[in-house]
TISE-121745 format. One record per residue: residue in three letters; y, x, z of N, C-alpha, C in turn; residue number from 1. Coordinates in nm, 2 decimals. Example, Ala and Ser with C-alpha at 12.3 -4.5 7.8 and 13.67 -1.06 7.14 Angstrom:
BEGIN
<code->ALA n.y->-0.57 n.x->1.32 n.z->0.78 ca.y->-0.45 ca.x->1.23 ca.z->0.78 c.y->-0.33 c.x->1.32 c.z->0.78 pos->1>
<code->SER n.y->-0.22 n.x->1.28 n.z->0.71 ca.y->-0.11 ca.x->1.37 ca.z->0.71 c.y->0.00 c.x->1.29 c.z->0.79 pos->2>
This chain:
BEGIN
<code->MET n.y->-0.67 n.x->-0.43 n.z->-4.38 ca.y->-0.79 ca.x->-0.46 ca.z->-4.29 c.y->-0.83 c.x->-0.61 c.z->-4.30 pos->1>
<code->GLU n.y->-0.94 n.x->-0.62 n.z->-4.27 ca.y->-1.03 ca.x->-0.75 ca.z->-4.27 c.y->-1.09 c.x->-0.81 c.z->-4.14 pos->2>
<code->LEU n.y->-1.08 n.x->-0.91 n.z->-4.10 ca.y->-1.16 ca.x->-0.95 ca.z->-3.96 c.y->-1.28 c.x->-0.89 c.z->-3.97 pos->3>
<code->ASN n.y->-1.36 n.x->-0.89 n.z->-4.08 ca.y->-1.48 ca.x->-0.85 ca.z->-4.07 c.y->-1.52 c.x->-0.68 c.z->-4.06 pos->4>
<code->SER n.y->-1.40 n.x->-0.62 n.z->-4.08 ca.y->-1.41 ca.x->-0.48 ca.z->-4.09 c.y->-1.35 c.x->-0.43 c.z->-3.95 pos->5>
<code->ILE n.y->-1.30 n.x->-0.49 n.z->-3.84 ca.y->-1.28 ca.x->-0.47 ca.z->-3.72 c.y->-1.37 c.x->-0.43 c.z->-3.62 pos->6>
<code->LYS n.y->-1.38 n.x->-0.29 n.z->-3.56 ca.y->-1.48 ca.x->-0.27 ca.z->-3.47 c.y->-1.40 c.x->-0.20 c.z->-3.35 pos->7>
<code->PRO n.y->-1.48 n.x->-0.20 n.z->-3.22 ca.y->-1.40 ca.x->-0.14 ca.z->-3.10 c.y->-1.42 c.x->0.01 c.z->-3.16 pos->8>
<code->ALA n.y->-1.33 n.x->0.08 n.z->-3.07 ca.y->-1.30 ca.x->0.23 ca.z->-3.07 c.y->-1.42 c.x->0.30 c.z->-3.04 pos->9>
<code->ASP n.y->-1.43 n.x->0.43 n.z->-3.09 ca.y->-1.53 ca.x->0.51 ca.z->-3.06 c.y->-1.55 c.x->0.52 c.z->-2.88 pos->10>
<code->GLY n.y->-1.65 n.x->0.52 n.z->-2.85 ca.y->-1.67 ca.x->0.54 ca.z->-2.73 c.y->-1.64 c.x->0.41 c.z->-2.60 pos->11>
<code->ALA n.y->-1.58 n.x->0.31 n.z->-2.67 ca.y->-1.56 ca.x->0.19 ca.z->-2.61 c.y->-1.69 c.x->0.11 c.z->-2.55 pos->12>
<code->LYS n.y->-1.78 n.x->0.12 n.z->-2.64 ca.y->-1.89 ca.x->0.04 ca.z->-2.60 c.y->-2.02 c.x->0.14 c.z->-2.58 pos->13>
<code->HIS n.y->-2.11 n.x->0.10 n.z->-2.49 ca.y->-2.23 ca.x->0.19 ca.z->-2.48 c.y->-2.34 c.x->0.08 c.z->-2.42 pos->14>
<code->TYR n.y->-2.46 n.x->0.15 n.z->-2.46 ca.y->-2.57 ca.x->0.06 ca.z->-2.43 c.y->-2.59 c.x->0.07 c.z->-2.27 pos->15>
<code->LYS n.y->-2.64 n.x->-0.02 n.z->-2.22 ca.y->-2.68 ca.x->-0.02 ca.z->-2.04 c.y->-2.79 c.x->0.08 c.z->-2.04 pos->16>
<code->ARG n.y->-2.80 n.x->0.16 n.z->-1.93 ca.y->-2.91 ca.x->0.22 ca.z->-1.92 c.y->-3.05 c.x->0.14 c.z->-1.88 pos->17>
<code->ARG n.y->-3.14 n.x->0.16 n.z->-1.93 ca.y->-3.27 ca.x->0.07 ca.z->-1.92 c.y->-3.36 c.x->0.18 c.z->-1.84 pos->18>
<code->VAL n.y->-3.38 n.x->0.16 n.z->-1.72 ca.y->-3.47 ca.x->0.27 ca.z->-1.65 c.y->-3.59 c.x->0.20 c.z->-1.63 pos->19>
<code->GLY n.y->-3.70 n.x->0.32 n.z->-1.61 ca.y->-3.86 ca.x->0.26 ca.z->-1.57 c.y->-3.90 c.x->0.20 c.z->-1.70 pos->20>
<code->ARG n.y->-3.88 n.x->0.27 n.z->-1.82 ca.y->-3.94 ca.x->0.20 ca.z->-1.95 c.y->-4.02 c.x->0.31 c.z->-2.02 pos->21>
<code->GLY n.y->-4.07 n.x->0.41 n.z->-1.95 ca.y->-4.16 ca.x->0.48 ca.z->-2.00 c.y->-4.11 c.x->0.64 c.z->-2.02 pos->22>
<code->ILE n.y->-4.20 n.x->0.74 n.z->-2.02 ca.y->-4.14 ca.x->0.88 ca.z->-2.02 c.y->-4.09 c.x->0.93 c.z->-2.13 pos->23>
<code->GLY n.y->-4.07 n.x->0.85 n.z->-2.25 ca.y->-4.01 ca.x->0.88 ca.z->-2.37 c.y->-3.85 c.x->0.85 c.z->-2.35 pos->24>
<code->SER n.y->-3.82 n.x->0.76 n.z->-2.26 ca.y->-3.69 ca.x->0.70 ca.z->-2.23 c.y->-3.61 c.x->0.84 c.z->-2.16 pos->25>
<code->GLY n.y->-3.67 n.x->0.91 n.z->-2.10 ca.y->-3.62 ca.x->0.98 ca.z->-2.00 c.y->-3.60 c.x->0.95 c.z->-1.87 pos->26>
<code->LEU n.y->-3.61 n.x->0.82 n.z->-1.85 ca.y->-3.56 ca.x->0.77 ca.z->-1.72 c.y->-3.69 c.x->0.67 c.z->-1.68 pos->27>
<code->GLY n.y->-3.82 n.x->0.74 n.z->-1.69 ca.y->-3.95 ca.x->0.65 ca.z->-1.67 c.y->-4.00 c.x->0.68 c.z->-1.52 pos->28>
<code->LYS n.y->-4.12 n.x->0.65 n.z->-1.48 ca.y->-4.17 ca.x->0.67 ca.z->-1.37 c.y->-4.06 c.x->0.63 c.z->-1.26 pos->29>
<code->THR n.y->-4.00 n.x->0.75 n.z->-1.18 ca.y->-3.90 ca.x->0.73 ca.z->-1.07 c.y->-3.76 c.x->0.67 c.z->-1.12 pos->30>
<code->ALA n.y->-3.75 n.x->0.66 n.z->-1.25 ca.y->-3.61 ca.x->0.59 ca.z->-1.28 c.y->-3.48 c.x->0.66 c.z->-1.27 pos->31>
<code->GLY n.y->-3.50 n.x->0.78 n.z->-1.25 ca.y->-3.38 ca.x->0.88 ca.z->-1.20 c.y->-3.33 c.x->0.89 c.z->-1.05 pos->32>
<code->ARG n.y->-3.45 n.x->0.82 n.z->-0.96 ca.y->-3.40 ca.x->0.82 ca.z->-0.83 c.y->-3.48 c.x->0.92 c.z->-0.76 pos->33>
<code->GLY n.y->-3.55 n.x->1.02 n.z->-0.81 ca.y->-3.60 ca.x->1.11 ca.z->-0.75 c.y->-3.73 c.x->1.08 c.z->-0.68 pos->34>
<code->HIS n.y->-3.76 n.x->1.15 n.z->-0.57 ca.y->-3.90 ca.x->1.13 ca.z->-0.51 c.y->-3.88 c.x->1.09 c.z->-0.36 pos->35>
<code->LYS n.y->-3.92 n.x->0.99 n.z->-0.32 ca.y->-3.93 ca.x->0.94 ca.z->-0.16 c.y->-3.81 c.x->0.93 c.z->-0.13 pos->36>
<code->GLY n.y->-3.79 n.x->0.90 n.z->0.00 ca.y->-3.65 ca.x->0.87 ca.z->0.08 c.y->-3.61 c.x->0.73 c.z->0.06 pos->37>
<code->GLN n.y->-3.50 n.x->0.70 n.z->0.13 ca.y->-3.45 ca.x->0.58 ca.z->0.14 c.y->-3.37 c.x->0.53 c.z->0.00 pos->38>
<code->LYS n.y->-3.33 n.x->0.64 n.z->-0.02 ca.y->-3.23 ca.x->0.58 ca.z->-0.15 c.y->-3.32 c.x->0.57 c.z->-0.28 pos->39>
<code->SER n.y->-3.46 n.x->0.58 n.z->-0.27 ca.y->-3.55 ca.x->0.58 ca.z->-0.40 c.y->-3.61 c.x->0.45 c.z->-0.37 pos->40>
<code->ARG n.y->-3.61 n.x->0.37 n.z->-0.26 ca.y->-3.66 ca.x->0.24 ca.z->-0.26 c.y->-3.59 c.x->0.13 c.z->-0.29 pos->41>
<code->ALA n.y->-3.64 n.x->0.01 n.z->-0.30 ca.y->-3.58 ca.x->-0.11 ca.z->-0.35 c.y->-3.49 c.x->-0.15 c.z->-0.24 pos->42>
<code->GLY n.y->-3.39 n.x->-0.19 n.z->-0.21 ca.y->-3.32 ca.x->-0.23 ca.z->-0.08 c.y->-3.28 c.x->-0.10 c.z->0.00 pos->43>
<code->GLY n.y->-3.31 n.x->0.02 n.z->-0.04 ca.y->-3.26 ca.x->0.12 ca.z->0.02 c.y->-3.09 c.x->0.12 c.z->0.05 pos->44>
<code->TYR n.y->-3.04 n.x->0.10 n.z->0.18 ca.y->-2.92 ca.x->0.09 ca.z->0.16 c.y->-2.88 c.x->0.10 c.z->0.29 pos->45>
<code->HIS n.y->-2.77 n.x->0.16 n.z->0.33 ca.y->-2.71 ca.x->0.20 ca.z->0.48 c.y->-2.55 c.x->0.18 c.z->0.45 pos->46>
<code->LYS n.y->-2.50 n.x->0.12 n.z->0.58 ca.y->-2.36 ca.x->0.11 ca.z->0.58 c.y->-2.28 c.x->0.22 c.z->0.57 pos->47>
<code->VAL n.y->-2.14 n.x->0.20 n.z->0.53 ca.y->-2.05 ca.x->0.31 ca.z->0.50 c.y->-2.04 c.x->0.39 c.z->0.61 pos->48>
<code->GLY n.y->-2.02 n.x->0.53 n.z->0.61 ca.y->-2.03 ca.x->0.62 ca.z->0.72 c.y->-2.13 c.x->0.63 c.z->0.81 pos->49>
<code->PHE n.y->-2.27 n.x->0.57 n.z->0.76 ca.y->-2.38 ca.x->0.60 ca.z->0.84 c.y->-2.44 c.x->0.74 c.z->0.79 pos->50>
<code->GLU n.y->-2.46 n.x->0.83 n.z->0.90 ca.y->-2.52 ca.x->0.95 ca.z->0.88 c.y->-2.67 c.x->0.97 c.z->0.92 pos->51>
<code->GLY n.y->-2.75 n.x->0.87 n.z->0.89 ca.y->-2.89 ca.x->0.88 ca.z->0.91 c.y->-2.91 c.x->0.90 c.z->1.05 pos->52>
<code->GLY n.y->-2.86 n.x->0.84 n.z->1.14 ca.y->-2.87 ca.x->0.83 ca.z->1.29 c.y->-2.79 c.x->0.94 c.z->1.36 pos->53>
<code->GLN n.y->-2.75 n.x->1.01 n.z->1.30 ca.y->-2.65 ca.x->1.12 ca.z->1.36 c.y->-2.53 c.x->1.05 c.z->1.41 pos->54>
<code->MET n.y->-2.45 n.x->1.09 n.z->1.50 ca.y->-2.33 ca.x->1.04 ca.z->1.56 c.y->-2.25 c.x->1.04 c.z->1.44 pos->55>
<code->PRO n.y->-2.20 n.x->0.91 n.z->1.39 ca.y->-2.10 ca.x->0.93 ca.z->1.27 c.y->-1.96 c.x->1.01 c.z->1.30 pos->56>
<code->MET n.y->-1.91 n.x->1.06 n.z->1.22 ca.y->-1.79 ca.x->1.10 ca.z->1.22 c.y->-1.65 c.x->1.03 c.z->1.30 pos->57>
<code->GLN n.y->-1.65 n.x->0.91 n.z->1.28 ca.y->-1.55 ca.x->0.83 ca.z->1.33 c.y->-1.57 c.x->0.80 c.z->1.47 pos->58>
<code->ARG n.y->-1.72 n.x->0.83 n.z->1.51 ca.y->-1.73 ca.x->0.82 ca.z->1.67 c.y->-1.73 c.x->0.95 c.z->1.74 pos->59>
<code->ARG n.y->-1.76 n.x->1.05 n.z->1.66 ca.y->-1.75 ca.x->1.21 ca.z->1.73 c.y->-1.61 c.x->1.24 c.z->1.74 pos->60>
<code->LEU n.y->-1.51 n.x->1.22 n.z->1.65 ca.y->-1.38 ca.x->1.26 ca.z->1.69 c.y->-1.29 c.x->1.20 c.z->1.79 pos->61>
<code->PRO n.y->-1.21 n.x->1.25 n.z->1.87 ca.y->-1.12 ca.x->1.22 ca.z->1.96 c.y->-1.03 c.x->1.10 c.z->1.90 pos->62>
<code->LYS n.y->-1.00 n.x->1.01 n.z->1.99 ca.y->-0.91 ca.x->0.90 ca.z->1.96 c.y->-0.78 c.x->0.95 c.z->2.00 pos->63>
<code->ARG n.y->-0.66 n.x->0.91 n.z->1.93 ca.y->-0.53 ca.x->0.95 ca.z->1.99 c.y->-0.43 c.x->0.85 c.z->1.93 pos->64>
<code->GLY n.y->-0.34 n.x->0.83 n.z->2.00 ca.y->-0.22 ca.x->0.77 ca.z->1.95 c.y->-0.23 c.x->0.62 c.z->1.93 pos->65>
<code->PHE n.y->-0.15 n.x->0.53 n.z->1.88 ca.y->-0.14 ca.x->0.40 ca.z->1.86 c.y->-0.05 c.x->0.39 c.z->1.76 pos->66>
<code->LYS n.y->-0.06 n.x->0.28 n.z->1.65 ca.y->0.04 ca.x->0.23 ca.z->1.56 c.y->0.04 c.x->0.09 c.z->1.57 pos->67>
<code->SER n.y->0.16 n.x->0.04 n.z->1.61 ca.y->0.17 ca.x->-0.10 ca.z->1.63 c.y->0.14 c.x->-0.17 c.z->1.49 pos->68>
<code->ALA n.y->0.10 n.x->-0.29 n.z->1.50 ca.y->0.09 ca.x->-0.40 ca.z->1.39 c.y->0.20 c.x->-0.47 c.z->1.35 pos->69>
<code->LEU n.y->0.28 n.x->-0.46 n.z->1.47 ca.y->0.41 ca.x->-0.52 ca.z->1.43 c.y->0.53 c.x->-0.46 c.z->1.35 pos->70>
<code->LEU n.y->0.50 n.x->-0.31 n.z->1.32 ca.y->0.60 ca.x->-0.24 ca.z->1.27 c.y->0.61 c.x->-0.29 c.z->1.10 pos->71>
<code->LYS n.y->0.49 n.x->-0.35 n.z->1.04 ca.y->0.54 ca.x->-0.41 ca.z->0.91 c.y->0.65 c.x->-0.51 c.z->0.92 pos->72>
<code->PHE n.y->0.69 n.x->-0.57 n.z->1.03 ca.y->0.80 ca.x->-0.68 ca.z->1.01 c.y->0.93 c.x->-0.62 c.z->1.06 pos->73>
<code->ASN n.y->0.93 n.x->-0.49 n.z->1.04 ca.y->1.06 ca.x->-0.41 ca.z->1.08 c.y->1.11 c.x->-0.36 c.z->0.94 pos->74>
<code->ALA n.y->1.23 n.x->-0.35 n.z->0.90 ca.y->1.28 ca.x->-0.30 ca.z->0.80 c.y->1.43 c.x->-0.22 c.z->0.81 pos->75>
<code->GLU n.y->1.46 n.x->-0.13 n.z->0.72 ca.y->1.60 ca.x->-0.06 ca.z->0.74 c.y->1.67 c.x->-0.06 c.z->0.60 pos->76>
<code->VAL n.y->1.78 n.x->-0.08 n.z->0.62 ca.y->1.86 ca.x->-0.09 ca.z->0.50 c.y->2.01 c.x->0.03 c.z->0.53 pos->77>
<code->THR n.y->2.03 n.x->0.09 n.z->0.43 ca.y->2.12 ca.x->0.21 ca.z->0.43 c.y->2.28 c.x->0.15 c.z->0.39 pos->78>
<code->LEU n.y->2.35 n.x->0.21 n.z->0.45 ca.y->2.49 ca.x->0.19 ca.z->0.41 c.y->2.53 c.x->0.18 c.z->0.26 pos->79>
<code->ASP n.y->2.47 n.x->0.27 n.z->0.17 ca.y->2.48 ca.x->0.27 ca.z->0.03 c.y->2.43 c.x->0.13 c.z->-0.02 pos->80>
<code->ALA n.y->2.31 n.x->0.09 n.z->0.03 ca.y->2.28 ca.x->-0.03 ca.z->-0.03 c.y->2.34 c.x->-0.16 c.z->0.03 pos->81>
<code->LEU n.y->2.42 n.x->-0.15 n.z->0.13 ca.y->2.50 ca.x->-0.26 ca.z->0.17 c.y->2.61 c.x->-0.27 c.z->0.08 pos->82>
<code->ASN n.y->2.67 n.x->-0.13 n.z->0.05 ca.y->2.80 ca.x->-0.13 ca.z->-0.03 c.y->2.76 c.x->-0.21 c.z->-0.18 pos->83>
<code->SER n.y->2.65 n.x->-0.19 n.z->-0.23 ca.y->2.59 ca.x->-0.25 ca.z->-0.36 c.y->2.61 c.x->-0.42 c.z->-0.37 pos->84>
<code->LEU n.y->2.63 n.x->-0.47 n.z->-0.24 ca.y->2.62 ca.x->-0.61 ca.z->-0.22 c.y->2.75 c.x->-0.67 c.z->-0.24 pos->85>
<code->GLU n.y->2.77 n.x->-0.80 n.z->-0.32 ca.y->2.90 ca.x->-0.86 ca.z->-0.31 c.y->2.95 c.x->-0.93 c.z->-0.19 pos->86>
<code->ALA n.y->2.84 n.x->-0.98 n.z->-0.13 ca.y->2.87 ca.x->-1.07 ca.z->-0.01 c.y->2.95 c.x->-1.01 c.z->0.11 pos->87>
<code->GLY n.y->3.03 n.x->-1.07 n.z->0.18 ca.y->3.10 ca.x->-1.01 ca.z->0.29 c.y->3.04 c.x->-1.04 c.z->0.41 pos->88>
<code->GLU n.y->2.97 n.x->-1.16 n.z->0.42 ca.y->2.89 ca.x->-1.20 ca.z->0.55 c.y->2.74 c.x->-1.18 c.z->0.52 pos->89>
<code->ILE n.y->2.69 n.x->-1.10 n.z->0.59 ca.y->2.54 ca.x->-1.04 ca.z->0.56 c.y->2.44 c.x->-1.09 c.z->0.67 pos->90>
<code->ASN n.y->2.33 n.x->-1.15 n.z->0.63 ca.y->2.22 ca.x->-1.17 ca.z->0.73 c.y->2.10 c.x->-1.15 c.z->0.68 pos->91>
<code->ILE n.y->1.97 n.x->-1.16 n.z->0.75 ca.y->1.85 ca.x->-1.13 ca.z->0.69 c.y->1.81 c.x->-1.18 c.z->0.55 pos->92>
<code->VAL n.y->1.86 n.x->-1.33 n.z->0.55 ca.y->1.84 ca.x->-1.42 ca.z->0.44 c.y->1.91 c.x->-1.35 c.z->0.30 pos->93>
<code->VAL n.y->2.03 n.x->-1.32 n.z->0.32 ca.y->2.09 ca.x->-1.22 ca.z->0.21 c.y->2.04 c.x->-1.12 c.z->0.16 pos->94>
<code->LEU n.y->1.98 n.x->-1.03 n.z->0.25 ca.y->1.90 ca.x->-0.91 ca.z->0.22 c.y->1.80 c.x->-0.94 c.z->0.14 pos->95>
<code->LYS n.y->1.71 n.x->-1.01 n.z->0.19 ca.y->1.60 ca.x->-1.07 ca.z->0.13 c.y->1.60 c.x->-1.13 c.z->-0.01 pos->96>
<code->GLN n.y->1.71 n.x->-1.20 n.z->-0.02 ca.y->1.74 ca.x->-1.25 ca.z->-0.17 c.y->1.80 c.x->-1.15 c.z->-0.25 pos->97>
<code->ALA n.y->1.88 n.x->-1.02 n.z->-0.21 ca.y->1.90 ca.x->-0.93 ca.z->-0.30 c.y->1.79 c.x->-0.84 c.z->-0.32 pos->98>
<code->GLY n.y->1.67 n.x->-0.85 n.z->-0.24 ca.y->1.55 ca.x->-0.74 ca.z->-0.27 c.y->1.56 c.x->-0.60 c.z->-0.20 pos->99>
<code->LEU n.y->1.66 n.x->-0.62 n.z->-0.10 ca.y->1.69 ca.x->-0.50 ca.z->-0.01 c.y->1.59 c.x->-0.48 c.z->0.09 pos->100>
<code->VAL n.y->1.53 n.x->-0.59 n.z->0.13 ca.y->1.42 ca.x->-0.60 ca.z->0.24 c.y->1.30 c.x->-0.66 c.z->0.19 pos->101>
<code->ASN n.y->1.19 n.x->-0.65 n.z->0.25 ca.y->1.06 ca.x->-0.72 ca.z->0.23 c.y->1.06 c.x->-0.88 c.z->0.26 pos->102>
<code->GLU n.y->1.00 n.x->-0.96 n.z->0.21 ca.y->1.01 ca.x->-1.12 ca.z->0.25 c.y->0.96 c.x->-1.13 c.z->0.38 pos->103>
<code->ILE n.y->0.85 n.x->-1.03 n.z->0.45 ca.y->0.81 ca.x->-1.04 ca.z->0.58 c.y->0.89 c.x->-1.00 c.z->0.67 pos->104>
<code->ALA n.y->0.98 n.x->-0.92 n.z->0.65 ca.y->1.08 ca.x->-0.88 ca.z->0.73 c.y->1.14 c.x->-0.98 c.z->0.84 pos->105>
<code->LYS n.y->1.12 n.x->-0.92 n.z->0.98 ca.y->1.18 ca.x->-1.02 ca.z->1.09 c.y->1.30 c.x->-0.94 c.z->1.13 pos->106>
<code->VAL n.y->1.29 n.x->-0.82 n.z->1.16 ca.y->1.38 ca.x->-0.72 ca.z->1.23 c.y->1.45 c.x->-0.63 c.z->1.11 pos->107>
<code->VAL n.y->1.60 n.x->-0.65 n.z->1.09 ca.y->1.65 ca.x->-0.55 ca.z->1.01 c.y->1.74 c.x->-0.46 c.z->1.09 pos->108>
<code->LYS n.y->1.76 n.x->-0.32 n.z->1.05 ca.y->1.86 ca.x->-0.25 ca.z->1.12 c.y->1.93 c.x->-0.14 c.z->0.99 pos->109>
<code->VAL n.y->2.04 n.x->-0.16 n.z->1.01 ca.y->2.15 ca.x->-0.07 ca.z->0.91 c.y->2.13 c.x->0.10 c.z->0.99 pos->110>
<code->ILE n.y->2.11 n.x->0.18 n.z->0.88 ca.y->2.10 ca.x->0.31 ca.z->0.93 c.y->2.20 c.x->0.40 c.z->0.83 pos->111>
<code->GLN n.y->2.24 n.x->0.48 n.z->0.91 ca.y->2.37 ca.x->0.58 ca.z->0.84 c.y->2.33 c.x->0.67 c.z->0.73 pos->112>
<code->THR n.y->2.31 n.x->0.62 n.z->0.60 ca.y->2.28 ca.x->0.70 ca.z->0.50 c.y->2.40 c.x->0.66 c.z->0.40 pos->113>
<code->GLY n.y->2.49 n.x->0.74 n.z->0.37 ca.y->2.58 ca.x->0.70 ca.z->0.28 c.y->2.72 c.x->0.66 c.z->0.34 pos->114>
<code->THR n.y->2.79 n.x->0.60 n.z->0.28 ca.y->2.92 ca.x->0.56 ca.z->0.33 c.y->2.96 c.x->0.39 c.z->0.28 pos->115>
<code->VAL n.y->3.04 n.x->0.34 n.z->0.37 ca.y->3.06 ca.x->0.21 ca.z->0.34 c.y->3.23 c.x->0.20 c.z->0.32 pos->116>
<code->SER n.y->3.24 n.x->0.13 n.z->0.23 ca.y->3.39 ca.x->0.12 ca.z->0.18 c.y->3.47 c.x->-0.02 c.z->0.19 pos->117>
<code->LYS n.y->3.37 n.x->-0.12 n.z->0.21 ca.y->3.40 ca.x->-0.27 ca.z->0.19 c.y->3.38 c.x->-0.32 c.z->0.35 pos->118>
<code->LYS n.y->3.45 n.x->-0.44 n.z->0.39 ca.y->3.42 ca.x->-0.51 ca.z->0.52 c.y->3.32 c.x->-0.59 c.z->0.49 pos->119>
<code->PHE n.y->3.22 n.x->-0.55 n.z->0.61 ca.y->3.11 ca.x->-0.66 ca.z->0.62 c.y->3.10 c.x->-0.73 c.z->0.76 pos->120>
<code->ILE n.y->3.06 n.x->-0.85 n.z->0.75 ca.y->3.01 ca.x->-0.89 ca.z->0.87 c.y->2.87 c.x->-0.91 c.z->0.89 pos->121>
<code->LEU n.y->2.83 n.x->-0.84 n.z->0.97 ca.y->2.65 ca.x->-0.84 ca.z->0.98 c.y->2.63 c.x->-0.96 c.z->1.09 pos->122>
<code->THR n.y->2.54 n.x->-1.07 n.z->1.06 ca.y->2.48 ca.x->-1.13 ca.z->1.16 c.y->2.35 c.x->-1.13 c.z->1.19 pos->123>
<code->GLY n.y->2.28 n.x->-1.12 n.z->1.32 ca.y->2.14 ca.x->-1.09 ca.z->1.34 c.y->2.09 c.x->-0.98 c.z->1.27 pos->124>
<code->ILE n.y->2.17 n.x->-0.88 n.z->1.27 ca.y->2.10 ca.x->-0.75 ca.z->1.20 c.y->2.15 c.x->-0.63 c.z->1.30 pos->125>
<code->GLY n.y->2.07 n.x->-0.55 n.z->1.32 ca.y->2.10 ca.x->-0.42 ca.z->1.42 c.y->2.17 c.x->-0.30 c.z->1.33 pos->126>
<code->ALA n.y->2.21 n.x->-0.20 n.z->1.41 ca.y->2.27 ca.x->-0.11 ca.z->1.32 c.y->2.26 c.x->0.02 c.z->1.44 pos->127>
<code->THR n.y->2.23 n.x->0.16 n.z->1.38 ca.y->2.22 ca.x->0.26 ca.z->1.46 c.y->2.38 c.x->0.31 c.z->1.49 pos->128>
<code->ALA n.y->2.40 n.x->0.38 n.z->1.61 ca.y->2.53 ca.x->0.41 ca.z->1.66 c.y->2.62 c.x->0.47 c.z->1.53 pos->129>
<code->GLY n.y->2.57 n.x->0.54 n.z->1.45 ca.y->2.66 ca.x->0.61 ca.z->1.33 c.y->2.69 c.x->0.50 c.z->1.23 pos->130>
<code->ALA n.y->2.61 n.x->0.40 n.z->1.19 ca.y->2.62 ca.x->0.30 ca.z->1.12 c.y->2.72 c.x->0.20 c.z->1.16 pos->131>
<code->LYS n.y->2.70 n.x->0.20 n.z->1.33 ca.y->2.78 ca.x->0.09 ca.z->1.36 c.y->2.94 c.x->0.13 c.z->1.35 pos->132>
<code->ALA n.y->2.97 n.x->0.28 n.z->1.38 ca.y->3.09 ca.x->0.35 ca.z->1.37 c.y->3.14 c.x->0.32 c.z->1.24 pos->133>
<code->ALA n.y->3.09 n.x->0.35 n.z->1.13 ca.y->3.12 ca.x->0.34 ca.z->1.01 c.y->3.17 c.x->0.20 c.z->0.97 pos->134>
<code->LEU n.y->3.05 n.x->0.12 n.z->0.99 ca.y->3.10 ca.x->-0.05 ca.z->0.97 c.y->3.25 c.x->-0.08 c.z->1.03 pos->135>
<code->LEU n.y->3.24 n.x->-0.04 n.z->1.15 ca.y->3.36 ca.x->-0.10 ca.z->1.22 c.y->3.49 c.x->-0.02 c.z->1.20 pos->136>
<code->SER n.y->3.48 n.x->0.12 n.z->1.15 ca.y->3.60 ca.x->0.19 ca.z->1.08 c.y->3.65 c.x->0.15 c.z->0.96 pos->137>
<code->ALA n.y->3.54 n.x->0.07 n.z->0.87 ca.y->3.59 ca.x->0.01 ca.z->0.74 c.y->3.62 c.x->-0.16 c.z->0.77 pos->138>
<code->GLY n.y->3.63 n.x->-0.19 n.z->0.90 ca.y->3.70 ca.x->-0.32 ca.z->0.92 c.y->3.58 c.x->-0.43 c.z->0.95 pos->139>
<code->GLY n.y->3.46 n.x->-0.39 n.z->0.95 ca.y->3.37 ca.x->-0.50 ca.z->0.96 c.y->3.33 c.x->-0.52 c.z->1.10 pos->140>
<code->SER n.y->3.23 n.x->-0.61 n.z->1.11 ca.y->3.19 ca.x->-0.63 ca.z->1.27 c.y->3.05 c.x->-0.67 c.z->1.28 pos->141>
<code->LEU n.y->2.99 n.x->-0.68 n.z->1.37 ca.y->2.84 ca.x->-0.69 ca.z->1.41 c.y->2.84 c.x->-0.82 c.z->1.51 pos->142>
<code->GLN n.y->2.76 n.x->-0.89 n.z->1.48 ca.y->2.74 ca.x->-1.04 ca.z->1.56 c.y->2.61 c.x->-1.07 c.z->1.62 pos->143>
């Protein structure tokens, strides 16, 4: 192989479509835009969701429920995930360094999925009733 013999793979390069360059190009006259109407005109544009003046879908449908923007700051950790840690004293910083919770997490809660075999002291971390019972039975505590 020589540098002068290198060329792009088949289909990797293609010519830019040139419109409005005569009947022989296949895209002359209306340049592939059809006849009349907003989309055929220069600057013919409408915003996303615009339905030609008809009441848009997002305004026709009833609104229900609420999703808090603060939920992204909450995180969950399982008992199995805790078991994989070496540290005995656990707080949010330790969990972030271990990669078990997201960096933006502010509230962390332990949920009862799996079992715990080590003694853990949780500081500033919540736990469900089942997870709390499992941690206490293993000799751990919550502060």
